[in-house]
Legacy VTK file of the C-alpha trace (Angstrom):
# vtk DataFile Version 3.0
C-alpha trace
ASCII
DATASET POLYDATA
POINTS 385 float
145.543 220.284 51.646
142.246 218.615 50.806
138.521 219.051 50.927
137.564 215.824 49.160
137.726 212.167 50.204
141.064 210.444 49.586
140.912 207.644 47.027
138.926 204.647 48.253
137.261 206.509 51.122
134.105 208.550 51.582
132.848 211.308 53.839
131.616 209.587 56.998
129.480 212.405 58.468
126.749 214.152 56.419
126.879 217.865 55.730
124.746 219.244 58.563
124.056 222.351 56.521
122.245 220.584 53.683
121.116 217.127 54.819
119.578 217.802 58.206
115.848 217.558 58.859
116.001 219.097 62.302
118.435 220.337 64.908
117.627 220.357 68.599
119.740 222.666 70.714
120.380 222.115 74.402
122.435 224.128 76.863
126.026 223.856 78.053
128.145 222.153 76.923
126.174 222.681 73.731
124.586 219.574 72.264
123.215 219.412 68.719
121.053 216.543 67.499
120.864 216.316 63.725
118.544 213.920 61.897
119.862 213.019 58.447
117.803 211.179 55.839
117.862 210.413 52.120
121.614 209.864 52.156
123.153 208.296 49.080
124.373 205.541 51.388
121.309 204.504 53.386
123.298 203.263 56.398
124.153 206.915 57.042
120.501 207.732 57.733
119.753 208.398 61.375
120.579 210.665 64.289
123.931 212.405 64.708
124.892 214.111 67.963
127.693 216.623 68.302
128.859 218.263 71.526
131.587 220.626 72.663
133.262 221.196 76.002
132.483 224.950 75.723
131.315 227.374 73.080
132.064 231.058 72.496
130.295 233.300 75.004
127.448 230.810 75.269
126.340 231.669 71.739
125.703 228.106 70.625
123.873 229.102 67.450
126.819 231.110 66.176
129.716 229.087 67.542
128.249 225.638 68.277
130.076 222.381 67.580
127.707 221.573 64.696
129.566 224.141 62.569
132.473 221.683 62.337
130.204 219.624 60.062
128.689 222.406 57.957
130.910 222.366 54.917
130.587 225.694 53.185
133.992 225.437 51.579
136.894 227.766 52.236
136.185 230.913 54.262
135.469 234.126 52.419
137.433 237.359 52.659
135.715 240.063 54.719
135.156 243.625 53.513
138.403 244.766 55.181
140.302 242.440 52.790
142.332 241.152 55.758
140.214 238.869 57.918
138.066 235.897 56.922
134.747 234.636 58.132
132.705 231.465 58.001
130.831 228.987 60.221
133.001 227.661 63.029
133.150 226.303 66.551
134.986 228.377 69.127
135.418 227.791 72.863
136.723 231.274 73.628
136.317 232.461 77.204
138.617 233.601 79.970
138.614 230.177 81.625
139.571 227.925 78.703
142.097 229.836 76.624
145.549 228.834 75.382
148.541 230.957 76.413
151.482 230.806 73.989
150.424 227.320 72.971
149.739 225.950 76.452
146.203 225.171 77.565
145.237 227.186 80.652
141.851 225.585 81.358
140.879 222.507 83.349
138.952 220.311 80.876
140.427 216.796 80.922
139.503 213.697 78.893
140.895 210.212 79.469
142.138 208.671 76.203
143.725 205.203 76.326
144.306 205.668 80.044
146.026 209.044 79.721
144.660 212.404 80.879
144.488 214.728 77.879
143.861 218.398 78.651
142.126 220.706 76.201
138.788 221.805 74.795
137.023 219.282 72.598
134.328 218.483 70.054
132.649 215.057 69.770
130.557 213.500 67.029
128.380 210.400 67.477
127.036 208.714 64.337
124.167 206.217 63.992
126.639 203.652 62.700
130.185 202.546 63.479
132.959 203.238 60.995
136.745 203.194 60.707
138.212 206.700 60.665
140.933 206.295 58.035
141.808 209.950 57.430
140.505 213.429 58.102
141.046 217.041 57.113
140.871 220.160 59.260
140.595 223.871 58.732
141.136 226.322 61.536
138.557 229.002 62.218
141.287 231.570 62.929
140.677 233.609 59.806
142.708 236.690 60.666
146.182 236.686 59.151
147.738 237.770 62.456
146.146 234.900 64.414
147.866 231.541 64.672
145.807 228.357 64.220
145.997 225.511 66.738
148.864 223.078 66.249
148.359 220.077 68.550
145.433 217.722 69.039
144.358 214.181 69.951
141.604 212.126 68.317
139.949 209.283 70.204
137.266 206.727 69.361
134.519 205.274 71.553
131.820 202.633 71.324
130.121 203.463 74.613
128.875 206.965 73.754
132.044 208.644 75.000
132.355 207.015 78.411
135.790 205.689 77.391
138.061 206.664 74.501
140.848 204.840 72.663
143.607 206.796 70.932
143.106 206.980 67.166
145.559 209.719 66.157
147.773 212.345 67.749
149.414 215.409 66.205
151.984 217.632 67.874
153.636 220.817 66.670
151.886 220.899 63.292
150.195 224.276 62.720
147.272 224.145 60.314
147.671 226.342 57.225
145.749 229.590 57.228
142.646 229.497 55.007
143.245 225.930 53.800
142.593 222.265 54.601
145.246 219.889 55.875
144.787 216.137 55.310
145.938 213.601 57.903
146.046 209.807 57.521
145.743 207.356 60.416
146.603 203.711 61.019
143.235 203.129 62.679
141.598 199.741 61.977
138.812 199.795 64.585
135.210 200.852 64.055
133.863 203.466 66.463
130.537 205.273 66.563
131.814 208.270 68.587
134.929 210.304 67.854
136.460 213.156 69.850
139.026 215.776 68.850
140.814 217.500 71.727
142.776 220.678 71.026
145.916 220.347 73.153
148.014 223.257 71.850
146.969 226.527 70.290
146.709 230.265 70.644
143.744 232.120 72.131
140.701 229.836 72.034
140.142 226.333 70.726
138.470 226.571 67.339
137.590 224.452 64.319
136.175 225.675 61.044
135.648 222.220 59.541
136.481 218.658 60.553
136.010 216.325 57.585
136.129 212.636 58.538
136.763 209.983 55.887
136.208 206.245 56.163
136.242 203.136 54.035
132.696 202.588 52.786
131.409 199.831 55.086
129.866 196.750 53.505
127.205 194.933 55.500
126.159 191.334 54.813
122.566 190.410 54.050
120.545 188.602 56.679
116.861 187.940 57.325
116.495 188.014 61.124
117.383 191.212 62.966
116.352 194.355 64.862
116.868 198.103 64.329
119.025 200.209 66.643
117.590 201.260 70.000
115.998 197.847 70.465
116.390 196.977 74.177
117.754 193.526 75.008
117.585 192.058 78.512
121.099 191.036 79.564
122.334 189.781 82.911
123.698 193.283 83.410
120.399 195.049 82.653
118.428 196.352 79.678
120.830 197.428 76.912
120.171 198.761 73.412
121.319 196.055 71.024
123.895 198.270 69.266
125.494 199.117 72.630
125.967 195.548 73.832
129.598 194.879 74.743
130.453 191.225 74.120
133.238 191.466 76.716
130.904 192.806 79.378
127.336 191.638 78.785
125.841 188.144 78.850
122.372 186.794 78.070
120.894 184.062 80.258
124.437 183.736 81.672
125.735 182.818 78.225
128.637 184.486 76.444
127.771 186.712 73.499
129.974 185.809 70.550
129.042 188.777 68.348
126.530 191.507 67.669
125.937 191.205 63.946
125.401 194.221 61.711
123.443 193.486 58.578
120.947 194.690 56.021
117.914 192.884 54.609
116.495 192.558 51.107
112.916 192.888 52.335
110.973 196.079 51.651
109.361 196.138 55.077
109.688 195.108 58.706
106.958 194.236 61.202
105.840 196.686 63.877
104.188 195.354 67.033
102.374 198.046 68.985
102.295 197.835 72.784
99.994 195.032 74.040
99.419 193.683 70.501
100.352 190.126 71.551
98.892 190.274 75.048
98.934 192.368 78.174
102.246 194.239 78.228
103.536 192.100 75.313
105.307 193.937 73.927
105.811 196.477 76.687
106.416 199.161 74.056
106.338 199.463 70.280
108.799 196.974 68.778
110.046 196.559 65.196
111.345 193.186 64.009
112.387 191.799 60.611
109.637 189.722 59.073
111.547 186.412 59.184
112.612 186.667 62.814
111.151 183.943 65.039
109.207 185.003 68.120
107.455 182.940 70.781
103.654 182.910 70.615
101.236 180.353 72.097
103.953 177.836 72.899
105.615 177.907 69.499
108.176 179.961 67.570
106.555 181.843 64.682
107.901 184.190 62.010
106.993 187.810 62.691
105.377 188.050 59.254
102.738 185.514 60.352
100.925 188.240 62.274
100.790 190.434 59.168
99.331 187.636 57.078
96.736 186.858 59.765
95.767 190.545 60.079
96.391 190.906 63.803
95.261 194.202 65.257
97.981 196.795 65.935
100.583 194.794 64.021
101.535 196.241 60.664
104.227 196.761 58.053
106.786 199.567 58.304
109.030 200.519 55.414
112.630 199.358 55.533
114.954 201.998 54.068
118.314 200.234 54.240
119.478 201.157 57.750
121.822 198.889 59.716
120.118 196.072 61.623
121.456 193.980 64.502
121.212 190.490 65.978
122.797 188.541 68.832
125.017 185.518 68.262
125.502 183.168 71.232
127.526 179.956 71.314
124.281 177.987 70.987
120.893 178.787 69.490
118.813 180.323 72.257
116.254 182.947 73.170
116.332 186.516 74.428
113.714 188.983 75.629
112.874 192.168 73.740
110.213 194.354 75.372
108.693 191.212 76.923
108.647 189.367 73.588
110.639 186.128 73.608
112.753 186.113 70.420
115.339 183.794 68.937
119.042 184.567 68.832
121.012 183.938 65.656
121.548 180.238 65.010
125.277 179.338 65.132
124.830 177.280 61.944
123.280 180.155 60.061
125.594 181.119 57.213
125.722 184.659 58.573
127.199 183.205 61.773
129.823 181.400 59.728
130.528 184.583 57.785
131.126 186.529 61.013
133.484 183.869 62.311
135.410 183.924 59.023
135.674 187.694 58.584
136.890 188.180 62.147
140.107 186.239 61.478
140.653 185.462 57.796
141.389 188.847 56.233
144.377 191.104 56.690
142.765 194.272 55.323
139.340 195.919 55.366
139.347 195.921 51.555
139.703 192.130 51.451
136.874 191.756 53.964
134.598 194.119 52.039
135.268 192.305 48.753
134.355 188.974 50.352
131.119 190.337 51.839
130.136 191.866 48.487
130.516 188.437 46.887
128.530 186.886 49.727
125.718 189.385 49.159
125.732 188.791 45.416
125.256 185.055 45.962
122.840 185.480 48.860
119.892 183.117 49.149
117.581 182.463 52.068
119.272 180.193 54.626
118.394 176.540 54.335
119.736 175.471 57.731
117.490 175.421 60.769
117.092 178.860 62.239
LINES 1 386
385 0 1 2 3 4 5 6 7 8 9 10 11 12 13 14 15 16 17 18 19 20 21 22 23 24 25 26 27 28 29 30 31 32 33 34 35 36 37 38 39 40 41 42 43 44 45 46 47 48 49 50 51 52 53 54 55 56 57 58 59 60 61 62 63 64 65 66 67 68 69 70 71 72 73 74 75 76 77 78 79 80 81 82 83 84 85 86 87 88 89 90 91 92 93 94 95 96 97 98 99 100 101 102 103 104 105 106 107 108 109 110 111 112 113 114 115 116 117 118 119 120 121 122 123 124 125 126 127 128 129 130 131 132 133 134 135 136 137 138 139 140 141 142 143 144 145 146 147 148 149 150 151 152 153 154 155 156 157 158 159 160 161 162 163 164 165 166 167 168 169 170 171 172 173 174 175 176 177 178 179 180 181 182 183 184 185 186 187 188 189 190 191 192 193 194 195 196 197 198 199 200 201 202 203 204 205 206 207 208 209 210 211 212 213 214 215 216 217 218 219 220 221 222 223 224 225 226 227 228 229 230 231 232 233 234 235 236 237 238 239 240 241 242 243 244 245 246 247 248 249 250 251 252 253 254 255 256 257 258 259 260 261 262 263 264 265 266 267 268 269 270 271 272 273 274 275 276 277 278 279 280 281 282 283 284 285 286 287 288 289 290 291 292 293 294 295 296 297 298 299 300 301 302 303 304 305 306 307 308 309 310 311 312 313 314 315 316 317 318 319 320 321 322 323 324 325 326 327 328 329 330 331 332 333 334 335 336 337 338 339 340 341 342 343 344 345 346 347 348 349 350 351 352 353 354 355 356 357 358 359 360 361 362 363 364 365 366 367 368 369 370 371 372 373 374 375 376 377 378 379 380 381 382 383 384
């Protein structure tokens, strides 16, 4: 039983109850959008989205999926001194119940090619992380009610279109009124995770789902874009963080990696629509100050336009969030909102770091230690960019 991160890990999802600026509620199946800021680890700042297949009697405020991530501790004993209460998600309705452990509804999710039946909750974070372990508490707080005892956890990097199996539990009832810790052998980063209740009694329900990960370490770079930056690929316009190197290409060239980095600069450069010419950019675009962009037949650092006081181009604060860039086999160009920008140079030391860390280390701890040393010794690249 546990309600604290196992040694070497940290809580991967903020407490929605205390660190959320705003929550936007939509209808069935019940989507919550939570905006977290001022996290102790800045890469955790951003938008979190949680959904559920169903929620109790349509009362999303009382039984929405977001309650899985509101950690108010153990439930409290009610005035009858028998039952317990607390924030929870519940799917209870006549059409999605569990009868003597067997799911009687029709909700199906494909996980690693297999159809998994059961009600579910998903969580999408603004960053990818390795789910190493997790703890659960059932929301069945009455001593005569049995908690659920079978579930599947999957991970996705395409916003839940496809899931890969991360962990599966069968015939393991959760303890009443307490947390149960589960460890996984997962080594892959995902930005979306799903938990599907496969066996239980009555309705699917979760009081709390704590997710723990190894603290990610991101290398320092100086040329990159924030999330939700659209990149023109041969397969269409794709947000940079959603580019699949096995699916997408740029100018018919293979993408070797989408790098995830931080910068040491205090600000980035914001280009308002039309600030470089008609429809250039086609919408507001934020770029790191050292990124090269094409202007009047030459490649120029984005910071040039700040120093020359161009209209509608200005500094925006950088608060430590994850930034992205595209690595091709050769140094090339790509289009971002009609701005021609450079891709990461293959001889950039960040490129070499990505090539090394993809093959050289057996464990995430070894990789993180190496990147920390790289960051400590970081200097501006001297090779041509």
